[in-house]
DOLO-365489 format. One record per residue (C-alpha): x, y negated, z negated. Coordinates in Angstrom, 3 decimals, always signed. Each point is the difference from the previous one (the first is absolute). Layout:
N
<pt c1="X" c2="Y" c3="Z"/>
...
This chain:
247
<pt c1="+34.939" c2="-2.741" c3="-38.188"/>
<pt c1="-1.047" c2="+3.343" c3="-0.238"/>
<pt c1="-2.897" c2="+0.600" c3="-2.144"/>
<pt c1="-0.800" c2="+3.482" c3="-1.317"/>
<pt c1="-2.662" c2="+1.364" c3="-2.793"/>
<pt c1="+0.403" c2="+3.244" c3="-1.935"/>
<pt c1="-1.944" c2="+1.082" c3="-3.078"/>
<pt c1="-1.352" c2="-3.624" c3="-0.369"/>
<pt c1="+3.141" c2="-1.526" c3="-0.098"/>
<pt c1="+1.093" c2="-2.512" c3="+3.373"/>
<pt c1="+3.111" c2="-0.435" c3="+0.377"/>
<pt c1="+1.220" c2="-2.986" c3="+2.140"/>
<pt c1="+3.707" c2="+0.367" c3="+1.674"/>
<pt c1="+0.511" c2="-3.953" c3="+1.131"/>
<pt c1="+2.731" c2="+1.256" c3="+2.176"/>
<pt c1="+2.405" c2="+2.541" c3="+0.882"/>
<pt c1="+2.740" c2="-2.839" c3="+0.801"/>
<pt c1="+0.637" c2="-3.463" c3="+0.178"/>
<pt c1="-0.832" c2="-2.848" c3="-2.986"/>
<pt c1="-3.872" c2="+0.988" c3="-0.302"/>
<pt c1="-0.417" c2="-3.837" c3="+0.189"/>
<pt c1="-3.314" c2="-1.010" c3="-1.540"/>
<pt c1="-1.450" c2="-1.944" c3="+3.268"/>
<pt c1="-3.799" c2="-1.156" c3="-0.348"/>
<pt c1="-0.652" c2="+2.826" c3="+2.086"/>
<pt c1="+1.675" c2="+2.691" c3="-1.849"/>
<pt c1="-1.286" c2="-1.299" c3="-3.068"/>
<pt c1="-3.542" c2="+0.247" c3="+1.090"/>
<pt c1="+0.531" c2="+3.442" c3="+0.892"/>
<pt c1="+1.089" c2="+1.176" c3="-3.479"/>
<pt c1="-2.823" c2="-2.488" c3="-1.388"/>
<pt c1="-2.630" c2="+2.041" c3="+2.323"/>
<pt c1="+1.438" c2="+3.317" c3="-1.350"/>
<pt c1="-0.133" c2="-1.003" c3="-3.614"/>
<pt c1="-3.804" c2="-1.320" c3="+0.476"/>
<pt c1="-1.117" c2="+3.155" c3="+1.333"/>
<pt c1="-1.859" c2="+2.285" c3="-1.983"/>
<pt c1="+1.630" c2="+3.393" c3="+1.569"/>
<pt c1="+2.012" c2="+0.363" c3="-3.247"/>
<pt c1="+0.944" c2="-0.115" c3="-3.480"/>
<pt c1="+3.274" c2="-0.525" c3="-0.080"/>
<pt c1="+2.731" c2="-1.824" c3="+1.862"/>
<pt c1="+4.007" c2="+0.470" c3="+0.736"/>
<pt c1="+1.726" c2="-2.372" c3="+1.989"/>
<pt c1="+3.291" c2="+0.376" c3="+1.127"/>
<pt c1="+2.570" c2="-1.431" c3="+2.646"/>
<pt c1="+3.407" c2="+2.001" c3="+1.410"/>
<pt c1="+3.016" c2="+0.627" c3="-1.370"/>
<pt c1="+1.797" c2="-3.375" c3="+0.694"/>
<pt c1="-2.922" c2="-2.460" c3="-0.615"/>
<pt c1="-3.274" c2="+0.262" c3="-1.862"/>
<pt c1="-1.099" c2="-3.640" c3="+1.163"/>
<pt c1="+2.176" c2="-2.989" c3="+0.426"/>
<pt c1="-2.995" c2="-2.318" c3="-0.510"/>
<pt c1="-1.781" c2="-2.433" c3="+2.059"/>
<pt c1="+1.634" c2="-0.841" c3="+3.318"/>
<pt c1="+1.761" c2="-2.826" c3="-0.122"/>
<pt c1="+0.056" c2="-0.809" c3="+3.807"/>
<pt c1="-3.848" c2="+0.106" c3="-0.075"/>
<pt c1="+0.022" c2="-2.597" c3="-2.551"/>
<pt c1="+2.815" c2="-2.469" c3="+1.412"/>
<pt c1="-1.688" c2="+0.510" c3="+3.613"/>
<pt c1="-3.578" c2="-1.314" c3="-1.921"/>
<pt c1="-0.439" c2="-3.522" c3="+0.798"/>
<pt c1="-3.537" c2="-0.549" c3="-1.399"/>
<pt c1="-0.804" c2="+0.316" c3="-3.636"/>
<pt c1="-2.708" c2="+2.707" c3="+0.722"/>
<pt c1="+2.399" c2="+1.898" c3="+1.598"/>
<pt c1="+2.166" c2="+0.044" c3="-3.100"/>
<pt c1="-3.053" c2="+0.194" c3="-2.484"/>
<pt c1="-1.498" c2="+3.365" c3="+1.809"/>
<pt c1="+3.733" c2="+1.549" c3="-0.577"/>
<pt c1="+0.078" c2="-0.853" c3="-3.721"/>
<pt c1="-3.660" c2="+0.624" c3="-0.549"/>
<pt c1="+0.604" c2="+3.456" c3="+1.757"/>
<pt c1="+2.801" c2="+1.145" c3="-2.434"/>
<pt c1="-2.322" c2="-1.203" c3="-2.789"/>
<pt c1="-2.857" c2="+1.914" c3="+1.140"/>
<pt c1="+2.127" c2="+3.047" c3="+0.312"/>
<pt c1="+1.130" c2="-0.028" c3="-3.336"/>
<pt c1="-3.495" c2="-0.663" c3="-1.313"/>
<pt c1="-1.040" c2="+3.212" c3="+2.362"/>
<pt c1="+2.496" c2="+2.131" c3="-1.784"/>
<pt c1="-0.745" c2="-1.159" c3="-3.883"/>
<pt c1="-3.900" c2="+0.411" c3="+0.970"/>
<pt c1="+0.500" c2="+3.436" c3="+1.359"/>
<pt c1="-2.138" c2="+1.905" c3="-2.440"/>
<pt c1="+2.220" c2="+3.140" c3="-0.112"/>
<pt c1="+3.496" c2="+0.024" c3="-0.159"/>
<pt c1="+2.400" c2="-1.671" c3="+1.951"/>
<pt c1="+3.459" c2="+1.195" c3="+0.197"/>
<pt c1="+3.244" c2="-0.798" c3="+1.734"/>
<pt c1="+3.221" c2="+1.696" c3="+1.126"/>
<pt c1="+2.872" c2="-2.553" c3="-0.103"/>
<pt c1="+2.656" c2="+1.865" c3="+2.015"/>
<pt c1="+1.609" c2="-2.866" c3="+1.730"/>
<pt c1="+0.451" c2="-3.871" c3="-0.391"/>
<pt c1="-3.490" c2="-1.643" c3="-1.316"/>
<pt c1="+0.429" c2="-3.639" c3="+0.456"/>
<pt c1="-2.306" c2="-3.132" c3="-0.792"/>
<pt c1="-3.531" c2="+1.147" c3="+1.137"/>
<pt c1="+0.928" c2="+3.187" c3="+0.251"/>
<pt c1="+1.358" c2="-0.128" c3="-3.685"/>
<pt c1="-3.332" c2="-1.344" c3="-0.660"/>
<pt c1="-1.640" c2="+2.716" c3="+2.104"/>
<pt c1="+1.690" c2="+2.755" c3="-2.400"/>
<pt c1="-0.756" c2="-2.236" c3="-3.177"/>
<pt c1="-3.594" c2="+0.010" c3="+0.958"/>
<pt c1="-0.337" c2="+3.625" c3="-0.602"/>
<pt c1="-0.694" c2="+1.825" c3="-2.753"/>
<pt c1="+3.129" c2="+2.089" c3="-0.019"/>
<pt c1="+3.220" c2="-0.124" c3="+1.722"/>
<pt c1="+2.536" c2="+2.920" c3="+0.561"/>
<pt c1="+3.428" c2="-1.063" c3="+0.921"/>
<pt c1="+2.837" c2="+1.873" c3="+1.579"/>
<pt c1="+3.906" c2="-0.399" c3="-0.325"/>
<pt c1="+1.921" c2="-1.362" c3="+2.833"/>
<pt c1="+1.672" c2="-3.828" c3="+1.085"/>
<pt c1="-3.541" c2="-1.450" c3="+0.625"/>
<pt c1="-1.238" c2="-2.901" c3="-2.290"/>
<pt c1="-3.124" c2="-1.467" c3="-1.203"/>
<pt c1="-0.849" c2="-3.141" c3="-1.007"/>
<pt c1="-1.962" c2="-3.900" c3="+0.386"/>
<pt c1="+2.040" c2="-2.474" c3="+1.967"/>
<pt c1="-2.656" c2="-2.948" c3="+0.105"/>
<pt c1="+1.621" c2="-2.240" c3="-2.007"/>
<pt c1="+3.192" c2="+0.285" c3="+2.291"/>
<pt c1="-2.082" c2="-1.289" c3="+2.732"/>
<pt c1="-2.340" c2="-2.661" c3="-1.783"/>
<pt c1="-2.951" c2="+2.273" c3="+0.813"/>
<pt c1="-2.589" c2="-0.242" c3="-3.435"/>
<pt c1="-0.835" c2="+3.110" c3="-1.664"/>
<pt c1="-3.660" c2="-0.487" c3="-0.435"/>
<pt c1="-1.696" c2="+0.597" c3="-3.617"/>
<pt c1="-1.977" c2="+3.057" c3="+1.510"/>
<pt c1="+3.325" c2="+1.111" c3="+1.286"/>
<pt c1="+1.616" c2="-0.482" c3="-3.212"/>
<pt c1="-2.490" c2="+2.038" c3="-1.852"/>
<pt c1="+0.548" c2="+2.997" c3="+2.001"/>
<pt c1="+3.797" c2="-0.399" c3="-0.839"/>
<pt c1="-0.668" c2="-0.673" c3="-4.050"/>
<pt c1="-2.099" c2="+3.138" c3="+0.083"/>
<pt c1="+3.307" c2="+2.137" c3="+1.137"/>
<pt c1="+2.820" c2="-1.302" c3="-0.839"/>
<pt c1="+1.720" c2="+0.279" c3="-3.935"/>
<pt c1="-0.911" c2="-3.392" c3="-1.352"/>
<pt c1="+3.559" c2="-0.523" c3="-1.190"/>
<pt c1="+1.025" c2="-0.367" c3="+3.753"/>
<pt c1="-3.179" c2="-0.985" c3="+1.342"/>
<pt c1="+1.581" c2="-3.888" c3="+0.137"/>
<pt c1="+2.959" c2="+1.208" c3="+1.857"/>
<pt c1="-1.646" c2="+2.428" c3="+2.525"/>
<pt c1="-2.350" c2="-2.954" c3="+1.327"/>
<pt c1="+2.444" c2="-3.027" c3="+0.148"/>
<pt c1="+3.572" c2="+1.318" c3="+0.383"/>
<pt c1="-0.288" c2="+1.470" c3="+3.422"/>
<pt c1="+2.368" c2="+3.440" c3="-1.088"/>
<pt c1="-0.670" c2="+3.152" c3="+1.968"/>
<pt c1="+0.226" c2="+2.903" c3="-2.165"/>
<pt c1="+1.083" c2="+3.447" c3="+0.509"/>
<pt c1="-2.046" c2="+3.178" c3="-0.820"/>
<pt c1="+1.453" c2="+0.116" c3="-3.533"/>
<pt c1="+0.025" c2="-3.675" c3="-0.700"/>
<pt c1="-3.846" c2="-0.087" c3="+1.485"/>
<pt c1="-0.963" c2="+2.821" c3="-2.302"/>
<pt c1="+1.475" c2="-1.568" c3="-3.436"/>
<pt c1="-1.615" c2="-3.470" c3="+1.319"/>
<pt c1="-3.424" c2="+1.781" c3="+0.680"/>
<pt c1="-0.563" c2="-0.458" c3="+3.750"/>
<pt c1="+0.074" c2="+3.521" c3="+0.095"/>
<pt c1="-1.363" c2="+2.640" c3="-2.666"/>
<pt c1="+2.174" c2="+2.906" c3="+1.175"/>
<pt c1="+2.741" c2="+1.386" c3="+2.001"/>
<pt c1="-0.112" c2="+3.154" c3="+1.940"/>
<pt c1="+2.879" c2="+1.923" c3="+0.475"/>
<pt c1="+3.887" c2="-0.165" c3="-0.467"/>
<pt c1="+2.515" c2="-2.265" c3="+1.164"/>
<pt c1="+1.054" c2="+2.328" c3="+2.666"/>
<pt c1="-3.544" c2="+1.640" c3="+0.850"/>
<pt c1="-0.590" c2="-0.830" c3="+3.675"/>
<pt c1="-2.222" c2="-2.830" c3="+0.308"/>
<pt c1="-1.898" c2="+2.080" c3="+2.628"/>
<pt c1="-0.421" c2="+2.758" c3="-3.069"/>
<pt c1="-0.440" c2="-2.265" c3="-2.590"/>
<pt c1="-2.876" c2="-2.216" c3="+1.823"/>
<pt c1="-1.898" c2="+3.469" c3="+0.739"/>
<pt c1="+0.510" c2="+0.897" c3="-3.487"/>
<pt c1="-1.668" c2="-3.385" c3="-1.088"/>
<pt c1="-2.986" c2="+0.606" c3="+2.433"/>
<pt c1="-0.803" c2="+2.993" c3="-1.961"/>
<pt c1="+0.420" c2="-1.250" c3="-3.551"/>
<pt c1="-2.389" c2="-3.076" c3="+1.674"/>
<pt c1="-2.596" c2="+2.398" c3="+1.152"/>
<pt c1="-0.006" c2="+2.168" c3="-3.357"/>
<pt c1="-0.233" c2="-3.382" c3="-1.960"/>
<pt c1="-2.798" c2="-1.264" c3="+2.124"/>
<pt c1="-2.152" c2="+3.031" c3="-0.542"/>
<pt c1="+0.409" c2="-0.128" c3="-3.658"/>
<pt c1="-1.451" c2="-3.439" c3="+0.071"/>
<pt c1="-2.880" c2="+1.198" c3="+2.483"/>
<pt c1="-0.827" c2="+2.130" c3="-2.208"/>
<pt c1="-0.266" c2="-2.330" c3="-3.052"/>
<pt c1="-2.642" c2="-1.562" c3="+2.126"/>
<pt c1="-1.860" c2="-2.926" c3="-0.898"/>
<pt c1="+1.905" c2="-0.887" c3="-3.315"/>
<pt c1="+2.722" c2="-0.419" c3="+2.086"/>
<pt c1="-1.698" c2="-2.602" c3="+2.282"/>
<pt c1="-1.424" c2="-1.711" c3="-2.601"/>
<pt c1="+3.190" c2="-0.132" c3="-1.783"/>
<pt c1="+1.704" c2="-1.206" c3="+3.141"/>
<pt c1="-2.599" c2="-2.912" c3="+0.449"/>
<pt c1="+0.740" c2="-1.205" c3="-3.080"/>
<pt c1="+3.582" c2="-0.562" c3="+0.055"/>
<pt c1="-0.697" c2="-2.667" c3="+3.055"/>
<pt c1="-0.198" c2="-3.594" c3="-0.885"/>
<pt c1="-1.304" c2="-2.586" c3="+2.563"/>
<pt c1="+2.027" c2="-2.681" c3="+0.259"/>
<pt c1="-0.900" c2="-3.440" c3="+2.275"/>
<pt c1="+2.748" c2="-1.500" c3="+2.179"/>
<pt c1="-0.513" c2="-2.844" c3="+2.750"/>
<pt c1="+1.799" c2="+1.233" c3="+2.808"/>
<pt c1="+0.188" c2="-3.130" c3="+1.737"/>
<pt c1="+3.100" c2="-1.039" c3="-2.651"/>
<pt c1="+1.839" c2="+3.117" c3="+1.565"/>
<pt c1="-0.800" c2="-0.746" c3="+3.616"/>
<pt c1="+1.084" c2="-3.711" c3="-0.490"/>
<pt c1="+2.811" c2="+1.034" c3="-1.726"/>
<pt c1="+1.192" c2="+2.375" c3="+3.074"/>
<pt c1="-0.358" c2="-2.924" c3="+2.532"/>
<pt c1="+2.496" c2="-2.108" c3="-2.638"/>
<pt c1="+3.173" c2="-0.992" c3="+1.658"/>
<pt c1="+1.991" c2="+1.427" c3="-2.741"/>
<pt c1="-1.906" c2="+3.701" c3="+0.068"/>
<pt c1="+0.347" c2="-0.304" c3="+3.846"/>
<pt c1="+4.016" c2="-0.539" c3="-0.569"/>
<pt c1="+0.307" c2="+2.914" c3="-2.170"/>
<pt c1="-1.705" c2="+1.916" c3="+2.723"/>
<pt c1="+1.633" c2="-0.964" c3="+2.957"/>
<pt c1="+3.341" c2="+0.889" c3="-2.319"/>
<pt c1="-1.296" c2="+3.545" c3="-0.667"/>
<pt c1="-0.995" c2="+0.564" c3="+3.560"/>
<pt c1="+3.325" c2="-1.115" c3="+1.262"/>
<pt c1="+1.660" c2="+2.255" c3="-2.094"/>
<pt c1="-1.875" c2="+2.772" c3="+0.591"/>
<pt c1="+0.242" c2="-0.446" c3="+3.941"/>
<pt c1="+4.038" c2="+0.121" c3="-0.473"/>
<pt c1="-0.514" c2="+3.800" c3="-1.203"/>
């Protein structure tokens, strides 16, 4: 992970290659950067293939104790909360796949740029029997077009950038269909910096507005943990992992 600060804007590059899985270690790194008082805006991006593929399913599958599974899910929650609680604007650039927890991380941002490409964005929790707690659903409901909220949250569809724009997963697509990914991503980064500067200049009114948009929702995470260890969920996870291992 690379972190740069310029003109009060922090850019978090999760990784130049690879799936940018949100392991406990990586999530805590990002949380630490979001909790620092060394900038007034944050831009999060992955690489040209993957923004983030979400949680590391192998880590979850290898976790035998409830405490281990609890730590993984609660750290993801803390990451999303850190993004929502950051007082300045948090902007994501989705130039590659954003799946499950990776999609949630993008949705927890205040604004999301996308670029054209063959990558997909979506939530697949229902397909593998994992709960979407109300606090995570709250993040989704604040971003997704209400006409598509149920579909996005429950049908596990993976959307192209154009479809993601229509559904509300991203706010804006940068570049054209035949623009190179690298050029489009750089253009998105430039636009993100300009947008961040606009909100920095807005000052405290923006901070108060962002805080007013948040809603706290209680959820007993033990429900999620118990469901993870159920035979039905484990069978689904084993099927997914078997499929991934064949690729």
